[in-house]
MOPAC internal coordinates of N, CA, C and O (Angstrom, degrees):
PM7 1SCF
backbone

  N    0.0000 0     0.00 0     0.00 0    0    0    0
  C    1.4305 1     0.00 0     0.00 0    1    0    0
  C    1.5296 1   110.68 1     0.00 0    2    1    0
  O    1.2310 1   120.54 1   -41.69 1    3    2    1
  N    1.3118 1   116.57 1   138.31 1    3    2    1
  C    1.4695 1   117.55 1  -179.71 1    5    3    2
  C    1.5163 1   110.72 1   -75.04 1    6    5    3
  O    1.2310 1   121.65 1   -30.01 1    7    6    5
  N    1.3052 1   114.45 1   149.99 1    7    6    5
  C    1.4563 1   122.21 1   178.70 1    9    7    6
  C    1.5368 1   112.76 1  -103.42 1   10    9    7
  O    1.2310 1   121.69 1   152.42 1   11   10    9
  N    1.3187 1   114.37 1   -27.58 1   11   10    9
  C    1.4930 1   120.36 1  -176.08 1   13   11   10
  C    1.5177 1   108.90 1   -81.56 1   14   13   11
  O    1.2310 1   120.80 1   -37.06 1   15   14   13
  N    1.2754 1   116.08 1   142.94 1   15   14   13
  C    1.4826 1   120.62 1  -174.83 1   17   15   14
  C    1.5539 1   112.36 1   -61.17 1   18   17   15
  O    1.2310 1   121.01 1   137.62 1   19   18   17
  N    1.3050 1   115.67 1   -42.38 1   19   18   17
  C    1.4725 1   118.98 1  -179.03 1   21   19   18
  C    1.5408 1   111.43 1   -67.35 1   22   21   19
  O    1.2310 1   120.84 1   145.44 1   23   22   21
  N    1.3181 1   116.00 1   -34.56 1   23   22   21
  C    1.4612 1   119.13 1   176.17 1   25   23   22
  C    1.5253 1   112.49 1   -68.97 1   26   25   23
  O    1.2310 1   120.50 1   144.44 1   27   26   25
  N    1.3455 1   116.65 1   -35.56 1   27   26   25
  C    1.4422 1   120.49 1   175.18 1   29   27   26
  C    1.5576 1   110.82 1   -62.93 1   30   29   27
  O    1.2310 1   121.46 1   139.22 1   31   30   29
  N    1.3323 1   114.81 1   -40.78 1   31   30   29
  C    1.4586 1   118.23 1  -179.55 1   33   31   30
  C    1.5631 1   108.33 1   -67.87 1   34   33   31
  O    1.2310 1   118.86 1   141.49 1   35   34   33
  N    1.3153 1   119.77 1   -38.51 1   35   34   33
  C    1.4746 1   121.71 1   178.95 1   37   35   34
  C    1.4993 1   109.18 1   -59.67 1   38   37   35
  O    1.2310 1   119.41 1   141.16 1   39   38   37
  N    1.3108 1   118.73 1   -38.84 1   39   38   37
  C    1.4646 1   122.80 1  -178.85 1   41   39   38
  C    1.5420 1   107.54 1   -62.06 1   42   41   39
  O    1.2310 1   120.53 1   132.55 1   43   42   41
  N    1.3512 1   116.58 1   -47.45 1   43   42   41
  C    1.4485 1   120.16 1  -177.86 1   45   43   42
  C    1.5365 1   109.97 1   -64.40 1   46   45   43
  O    1.2310 1   119.95 1   134.96 1   47   46   45
  N    1.3056 1   117.69 1   -45.04 1   47   46   45
  C    1.4740 1   122.22 1  -177.03 1   49   47   46
  C    1.5044 1   110.28 1   -65.24 1   50   49   47
  O    1.2310 1   120.38 1   137.21 1   51   50   49
  N    1.3358 1   116.87 1   -42.79 1   51   50   49
  C    1.4700 1   119.92 1   178.56 1   53   51   50
  C    1.5020 1   110.99 1   -62.79 1   54   53   51
  O    1.2310 1   120.03 1   140.17 1   55   54   53
  N    1.2987 1   117.55 1   -39.83 1   55   54   53
  C    1.4835 1   120.73 1   179.55 1   57   55   54
  C    1.5370 1   109.91 1   -61.04 1   58   57   55
  O    1.2310 1   119.54 1   135.26 1   59   58   57
  N    1.3238 1   118.49 1   -44.74 1   59   58   57
  C    1.4563 1   123.00 1   179.90 1   61   59   58
  C    1.5366 1   109.99 1   -65.12 1   62   61   59
  O    1.2310 1   120.16 1   134.71 1   63   62   61
  N    1.3381 1   117.30 1   -45.29 1   63   62   61
  C    1.4452 1   121.18 1   179.75 1   65   63   62
  C    1.5104 1   112.69 1   -62.30 1   66   65   63
  O    1.2310 1   121.00 1   139.99 1   67   66   65
  N    1.3786 1   115.70 1   -40.01 1   67   66   65
  C    1.4686 1   119.62 1   178.07 1   69   67   66
  C    1.5190 1   110.69 1   -61.78 1   70   69   67
  O    1.2310 1   120.00 1   140.34 1   71   70   69
  N    1.3451 1   117.60 1   -39.66 1   71   70   69
  C    1.4678 1   120.46 1   178.41 1   73   71   70
  C    1.5095 1   111.45 1   -65.29 1   74   73   71
  O    1.2310 1   120.74 1   139.61 1   75   74   73
  N    1.3313 1   116.20 1   -40.39 1   75   74   73
  C    1.4557 1   120.30 1   179.66 1   77   75   74
  C    1.5313 1   109.54 1   -64.17 1   78   77   75
  O    1.2310 1   120.29 1   136.46 1   79   78   77
  N    1.2968 1   117.06 1   -43.54 1   79   78   77
  C    1.4674 1   122.25 1  -178.74 1   81   79   78
  C    1.5297 1   108.58 1   -65.07 1   82   81   79
  O    1.2310 1   119.50 1   141.54 1   83   82   81
  N    1.3295 1   118.56 1   -38.46 1   83   82   81
  C    1.4236 1   122.90 1  -178.38 1   85   83   82
  C    1.5399 1   109.70 1   -63.97 1   86   85   83
  O    1.2310 1   120.71 1   140.66 1   87   86   85
  N    1.3186 1   116.24 1   -39.34 1   87   86   85
  C    1.4617 1   121.93 1   178.30 1   89   87   86
  C    1.5325 1   110.63 1   -61.25 1   90   89   87
  O    1.2310 1   121.04 1   132.98 1   91   90   89
  N    1.3377 1   115.62 1   -47.02 1   91   90   89
  C    1.4370 1   120.01 1   179.20 1   93   91   90
  C    1.5240 1   112.89 1   -63.30 1   94   93   91
  O    1.2310 1   120.56 1   135.50 1   95   94   93
  N    1.3634 1   116.53 1   -44.50 1   95   94   93
  C    1.4415 1   120.35 1   177.63 1   97   95   94
  C    1.5432 1   113.05 1   -59.77 1   98   97   95
  O    1.2310 1   121.48 1   136.78 1   99   98   97
  N    1.3197 1   114.77 1   -43.22 1   99   98   97
  C    1.4604 1   120.81 1   179.32 1  101   99   98
  C    1.5080 1   111.24 1   -63.09 1  102  101   99
  O    1.2310 1   119.78 1   135.18 1  103  102  101
  N    1.3076 1   118.02 1   -44.82 1  103  102  101
  C    1.4320 1   123.59 1   178.27 1  105  103  102
  C    1.5700 1   110.76 1   -62.61 1  106  105  103
  O    1.2310 1   120.86 1   139.42 1  107  106  105
  N    1.3113 1   115.97 1   -40.58 1  107  106  105
  C    1.4375 1   119.42 1   177.78 1  109  107  106
  C    1.5323 1   111.57 1   -64.96 1  110  109  107
  O    1.2310 1   119.92 1   137.56 1  111  110  109
  N    1.3078 1   117.76 1   -42.44 1  111  110  109
  C    1.4596 1   120.05 1   178.32 1  113  111  110
  C    1.5144 1   111.28 1   -61.73 1  114  113  111
  O    1.2310 1   120.34 1   139.56 1  115  114  113
  N    1.3425 1   116.96 1   -40.44 1  115  114  113
  C    1.4788 1   121.57 1   177.91 1  117  115  114
  C    1.5223 1   110.22 1   -63.17 1  118  117  115
  O    1.2310 1   119.66 1   136.80 1  119  118  117
  N    1.2653 1   118.26 1   -43.20 1  119  118  117
  C    1.4734 1   122.10 1   179.76 1  121  119  118
  C    1.5011 1   110.44 1   -62.77 1  122  121  119
  O    1.2310 1   120.17 1   136.38 1  123  122  121
  N    1.3578 1   117.27 1   -43.62 1  123  122  121
  C    1.4643 1   120.65 1  -178.87 1  125  123  122
  C    1.5654 1   109.47 1   -67.38 1  126  125  123
  O    1.2310 1   119.75 1   145.32 1  127  126  125
  N    1.3284 1   118.08 1   -34.68 1  127  126  125
  C    1.4470 1   119.54 1   177.90 1  129  127  126
  C    1.5432 1   111.84 1   -68.91 1  130  129  127
  O    1.2310 1   120.22 1   146.19 1  131  130  129
  N    1.3208 1   117.19 1   -33.81 1  131  130  129
  C    1.4446 1   122.80 1   177.21 1  133  131  130
  C    1.5449 1   109.43 1   -67.08 1  134  133  131
  O    1.2310 1   120.80 1   141.73 1  135  134  133
  N    1.3156 1   116.07 1   -38.27 1  135  134  133
  C    1.4420 1   121.31 1   178.03 1  137  135  134
  C    1.5227 1   110.00 1   -65.70 1  138  137  135
  O    1.2310 1   120.38 1   133.91 1  139  138  137
  N    1.3563 1   116.88 1   -46.09 1  139  138  137
  C    1.4615 1   119.99 1   178.14 1  141  139  138
  C    1.5254 1   112.32 1   -59.25 1  142  141  139
  O    1.2310 1   121.66 1   140.71 1  143  142  141
  N    1.3647 1   114.43 1   -39.29 1  143  142  141
  C    1.4645 1   118.74 1  -179.75 1  145  143  142
  C    1.5118 1   110.31 1   -67.43 1  146  145  143
  O    1.2310 1   120.29 1   143.66 1  147  146  145
  N    1.3180 1   117.06 1   -36.34 1  147  146  145
  C    1.4618 1   121.23 1   178.93 1  149  147  146
  C    1.5214 1   111.18 1   -66.84 1  150  149  147
  O    1.2310 1   120.67 1   139.98 1  151  150  149
  N    1.3196 1   116.32 1   -40.02 1  151  150  149
  C    1.4649 1   120.76 1   178.79 1  153  151  150
  C    1.5636 1   109.52 1   -68.14 1  154  153  151
  O    1.2310 1   120.89 1   140.52 1  155  154  153
  N    1.3251 1   115.90 1   -39.48 1  155  154  153
  C    1.4572 1   120.80 1  -177.07 1  157  155  154
  C    1.5268 1   109.76 1   -67.85 1  158  157  155
  O    1.2310 1   120.13 1   146.41 1  159  158  157
  N    1.3513 1   117.36 1   -33.59 1  159  158  157
  C    1.4399 1   121.18 1   179.66 1  161  159  158
  C    1.5159 1   112.35 1   -68.33 1  162  161  159
  O    1.2310 1   120.04 1   157.47 1  163  162  161
  N    1.3347 1   117.53 1   -22.53 1  163  162  161
  C    1.4563 1   121.75 1   178.84 1  165  163  162
  C    1.5160 1   115.44 1    85.29 1  166  165  163
  O    1.2310 1   119.70 1  -176.62 1  167  166  165
  N    1.3345 1   118.17 1     3.38 1  167  166  165
  C    1.4451 1   123.89 1   177.06 1  169  167  166
  C    1.4897 1   110.42 1   -80.85 1  170  169  167
  O    1.2310 1   120.39 1   -72.99 1  171  170  169
  N    1.3534 1   116.86 1   107.01 1  171  170  169
  C    1.4481 1   122.03 1  -174.57 1  173  171  170
  C    1.5381 1   112.99 1   -63.04 1  174  173  171
  O    1.2310 1   120.10 1   137.53 1  175  174  173
  N    1.3129 1   117.41 1   -42.47 1  175  174  173
  C    1.4433 1   121.12 1  -177.92 1  177  175  174
  C    1.5458 1   111.26 1   -67.02 1  178  177  175
  O    1.2310 1   120.78 1   135.98 1  179  178  177
  N    1.3313 1   116.11 1   -44.02 1  179  178  177
  C    1.4591 1   119.67 1   177.73 1  181  179  178
  C    1.5295 1   110.75 1   -64.12 1  182  181  179
  O    1.2310 1   120.67 1   141.95 1  183  182  181
  N    1.3364 1   116.32 1   -38.05 1  183  182  181
  C    1.4694 1   119.79 1   178.51 1  185  183  182
  C    1.5242 1   111.38 1   -65.42 1  186  185  183
  O    1.2310 1   120.47 1   140.36 1  187  186  185
  N    1.3277 1   116.71 1   -39.64 1  187  186  185
  C    1.4742 1   120.18 1  -179.63 1  189  187  186
  C    1.5467 1   109.74 1   -66.48 1  190  189  187
  O    1.2310 1   120.34 1   139.75 1  191  190  189
  N    1.3394 1   116.96 1   -40.25 1  191  190  189
  C    1.4582 1   120.85 1  -179.91 1  193  191  190
  C    1.5507 1   108.83 1   -64.94 1  194  193  191
  O    1.2310 1   121.60 1   135.53 1  195  194  193
  N    1.3108 1   114.54 1   -44.47 1  195  194  193
  C    1.4895 1   119.07 1  -177.83 1  197  195  194
  C    1.5059 1   108.91 1   -68.99 1  198  197  195
  O    1.2310 1   118.92 1   148.22 1  199  198  197
  N    1.3287 1   119.67 1   -31.78 1  199  198  197
  C    1.4540 1   124.23 1   179.03 1  201  199  198
  C    1.5096 1   109.48 1   -61.94 1  202  201  199
  O    1.2310 1   119.85 1   133.30 1  203  202  201
  N    1.3649 1   117.89 1   -46.70 1  203  202  201
  C    1.4341 1   120.48 1   179.88 1  205  203  202
  C    1.5350 1   112.44 1   -60.86 1  206  205  203
  O    1.2310 1   120.93 1   137.93 1  207  206  205
  N    1.3581 1   115.83 1   -42.07 1  207  206  205
  C    1.4606 1   120.22 1   178.40 1  209  207  206
  C    1.5187 1   110.32 1   -65.20 1  210  209  207
  O    1.2310 1   120.80 1   137.43 1  211  210  209
  N    1.3135 1   116.08 1   -42.57 1  211  210  209
  C    1.5067 1   120.38 1  -176.69 1  213  211  210
  C    1.5614 1   109.20 1   -65.63 1  214  213  211
  O    1.2310 1   120.04 1   133.96 1  215  214  213
  N    1.2925 1   117.53 1   -46.04 1  215  214  213
  C    1.4961 1   120.70 1  -178.08 1  217  215  214
  C    1.5670 1   107.99 1   -61.60 1  218  217  215
  O    1.2310 1   120.53 1   136.83 1  219  218  217
  N    1.3085 1   116.59 1   -43.17 1  219  218  217
  C    1.4665 1   119.81 1   178.99 1  221  219  218
  C    1.5505 1   110.70 1   -61.08 1  222  221  219
  O    1.2310 1   121.17 1   136.44 1  223  222  221
  N    1.3188 1   115.36 1   -43.56 1  223  222  221
  C    1.4628 1   118.76 1  -179.28 1  225  223  222
  C    1.5171 1   111.46 1   -65.38 1  226  225  223
  O    1.2310 1   120.33 1   139.94 1  227  226  225
  N    1.3054 1   116.97 1   -40.06 1  227  226  225
  C    1.4827 1   121.04 1  -179.82 1  229  227  226
  C    1.5705 1   108.74 1   -65.31 1  230  229  227
  O    1.2310 1   121.30 1   139.23 1  231  230  229
  N    1.3543 1   115.11 1   -40.77 1  231  230  229
  C    1.4673 1   118.51 1   178.18 1  233  231  230
  C    1.5109 1   112.42 1   -64.11 1  234  233  231
  O    1.2310 1   120.27 1   139.31 1  235  234  233
  N    1.3355 1   117.09 1   -40.69 1  235  234  233
  C    1.4320 1   121.54 1  -179.93 1  237  235  234
  C    1.5587 1   109.96 1   -66.17 1  238  237  235
  O    1.2310 1   120.93 1   137.92 1  239  238  237
  N    1.3116 1   115.83 1   -42.08 1  239  238  237
  C    1.4844 1   119.98 1   179.31 1  241  239  238
  C    1.5451 1   108.93 1   -60.92 1  242  241  239
  O    1.2310 1   120.49 1   137.42 1  243  242  241
  N    1.3310 1   116.67 1   -42.58 1  243  242  241
  C    1.4638 1   120.02 1   179.23 1  245  243  242
  C    1.5269 1   110.98 1   -66.10 1  246  245  243
  O    1.2310 1   119.79 1   142.28 1  247  246  245
  N    1.3188 1   118.01 1   -37.72 1  247  246  245
  C    1.4395 1   122.93 1   179.84 1  249  247  246
  C    1.5809 1   109.12 1   -65.25 1  250  249  247
  O    1.2310 1   120.29 1   143.45 1  251  250  249
  N    1.2901 1   117.05 1   -36.55 1  251  250  249
  C    1.4726 1   120.40 1   179.54 1  253  251  250
  C    1.5213 1   112.41 1   -85.44 1  254  253  251
  O    1.2310 1   120.25 1  -174.16 1  255  254  253
  N    1.3028 1   117.13 1     5.84 1  255  254  253
  C    1.4731 1   122.85 1   179.44 1  257  255  254
  C    1.5216 1   111.96 1    63.99 1  258  257  255
  O    1.2310 1   120.94 1  -152.84 1  259  258  257
  N    1.3486 1   115.80 1    27.16 1  259  258  257
  C    1.4768 1   118.96 1   175.44 1  261  259  258
  C    1.5104 1   107.53 1   -76.77 1  262  261  259
  O    1.2310 1   120.34 1   142.05 1  263  262  261
  N    1.3133 1   116.96 1   -37.95 1  263  262  261
  C    1.4595 1   120.63 1   173.04 1  265  263  262
  C    1.5111 1   111.21 1  -128.42 1  266  265  263
  O    1.2310 1   119.43 1   -23.09 1  267  266  265
  N    1.2808 1   118.69 1   156.91 1  267  266  265
  C    1.4780 1   123.41 1  -178.95 1  269  267  266
  C    1.5374 1   108.17 1   -68.69 1  270  269  267
  O    1.2310 1   121.53 1   -31.49 1  271  270  269
  N    1.3157 1   114.68 1   148.51 1  271  270  269
  C    1.4570 1   118.33 1  -177.07 1  273  271  270
  C    1.5406 1   112.35 1   -64.51 1  274  273  271
  O    1.2310 1   119.52 1   148.74 1  275  274  273
  N    1.3229 1   118.53 1   -31.26 1  275  274  273
  C    1.4638 1   121.52 1   175.69 1  277  275  274
  C    1.5052 1   111.52 1   -68.43 1  278  277  275
  O    1.2310 1   120.76 1   141.26 1  279  278  277
  N    1.3377 1   116.15 1   -38.74 1  279  278  277
  C    1.4453 1   121.63 1   177.64 1  281  279  278
  C    1.5278 1   109.17 1   -63.67 1  282  281  279
  O    1.2310 1   120.66 1   139.04 1  283  282  281
  N    1.3253 1   116.35 1   -40.96 1  283  282  281
  C    1.4698 1   121.87 1   178.69 1  285  283  282
  C    1.5235 1   110.39 1   -62.18 1  286  285  283
  O    1.2310 1   121.47 1   136.11 1  287  286  285
  N    1.3320 1   114.79 1   -43.89 1  287  286  285
  C    1.4751 1   119.15 1  -178.70 1  289  287  286
  C    1.5143 1   109.82 1   -65.38 1  290  289  287
  O    1.2310 1   120.67 1   140.77 1  291  290  289
  N    1.3274 1   116.32 1   -39.23 1  291  290  289
  C    1.4718 1   120.89 1   176.39 1  293  291  290
  C    1.5167 1   113.41 1   -61.42 1  294  293  291
  O    1.2310 1   121.41 1   136.79 1  295  294  293
  N    1.3339 1   114.91 1   -43.21 1  295  294  293
  C    1.4892 1   120.49 1   178.47 1  297  295  294
  C    1.4923 1   111.66 1   -64.67 1  298  297  295
  O    1.2310 1   119.89 1   137.64 1  299  298  297
  N    1.3627 1   117.82 1   -42.36 1  299  298  297
  C    1.4314 1   122.79 1  -179.28 1  301  299  298
  C    1.5441 1   108.82 1   -63.59 1  302  301  299
  O    1.2310 1   121.10 1   138.10 1  303  302  301
  N    1.3272 1   115.51 1   -41.90 1  303  302  301
  C    1.4698 1   119.28 1   179.24 1  305  303  302
  C    1.5034 1   111.32 1   -61.70 1  306  305  303
  O    1.2310 1   119.88 1   138.25 1  307  306  305
  N    1.3173 1   117.83 1   -41.75 1  307  306  305
  C    1.4716 1   123.37 1   179.70 1  309  307  306
  C    1.5196 1   110.11 1   -66.00 1  310  309  307
  O    1.2310 1   120.62 1   140.40 1  311  310  309
  N    1.3354 1   116.41 1   -39.60 1  311  310  309
  C    1.4644 1   120.42 1   176.99 1  313  311  310
  C    1.5359 1   110.25 1   -61.80 1  314  313  311
  O    1.2310 1   121.03 1   135.88 1  315  314  313
  N    1.2936 1   115.64 1   -44.12 1  315  314  313
  C    1.5038 1   121.00 1  -177.20 1  317  315  314
  C    1.5278 1   108.69 1   -67.52 1  318  317  315
  O    1.2310 1   119.18 1   139.42 1  319  318  317
  N    1.3029 1   119.17 1   -40.58 1  319  318  317
  C    1.4352 1   120.92 1   178.71 1  321  319  318
  C    1.5567 1   111.90 1   -62.67 1  322  321  319
  O    1.2310 1   120.97 1   140.29 1  323  322  321
  N    1.3500 1   115.74 1   -39.71 1  323  322  321
  C    1.4572 1   119.65 1   178.16 1  325  323  322
  C    1.5242 1   110.53 1   -64.16 1  326  325  323
  O    1.2310 1   121.22 1   138.39 1  327  326  325
  N    1.3355 1   115.27 1   -41.61 1  327  326  325
  C    1.4686 1   119.06 1  -179.20 1  329  327  326
  C    1.5198 1   111.72 1   -67.72 1  330  329  327
  O    1.2310 1   120.14 1   141.17 1  331  330  329
  N    1.3105 1   117.34 1   -38.83 1  331  330  329
  C    1.4267 1   121.19 1  -178.34 1  333  331  330
  C    1.5682 1   110.89 1   -72.87 1  334  333  331
  O    1.2310 1   120.84 1   152.87 1  335  334  333
  N    1.3123 1   115.99 1   -27.13 1  335  334  333
  C    1.4487 1   118.81 1   178.74 1  337  335  334
  C    1.5123 1   112.74 1   -70.66 1  338  337  335
  O    1.2310 1   120.97 1   160.79 1  339  338  337
  N    1.3140 1   115.75 1   -19.21 1  339  338  337
  C    1.4816 1   120.57 1   177.99 1  341  339  338
  C    1.5239 1   112.12 1   -69.69 1  342  341  339
  O    1.2310 1   119.54 1   150.63 1  343  342  341
  N    1.2813 1   118.48 1   -29.37 1  343  342  341
  C    1.4732 1   122.68 1  -174.13 1  345  343  342
  C    1.5459 1   113.23 1   -67.98 1  346  345  343
  O    1.2310 1   120.10 1   180.00 1  347  346  345

């Protein structure tokens, strides 16, 4: 445990930030699962709608530094390939 006041504050702030990041990661995973389910169902319109939501969520996660920008680009590419394979 930290003894210095500023170190104690950093522990508190880090705990809050970790919780916020966990919420964003969890929401992102849920959105990606919904997209996979829409693609698996074979409904093109539902898949396209879910694609837009998923890409936006990935971009937001990358902007908040929850995931690396290259990882985000890789995920978006994979999402696009799945959508295009449906056609």
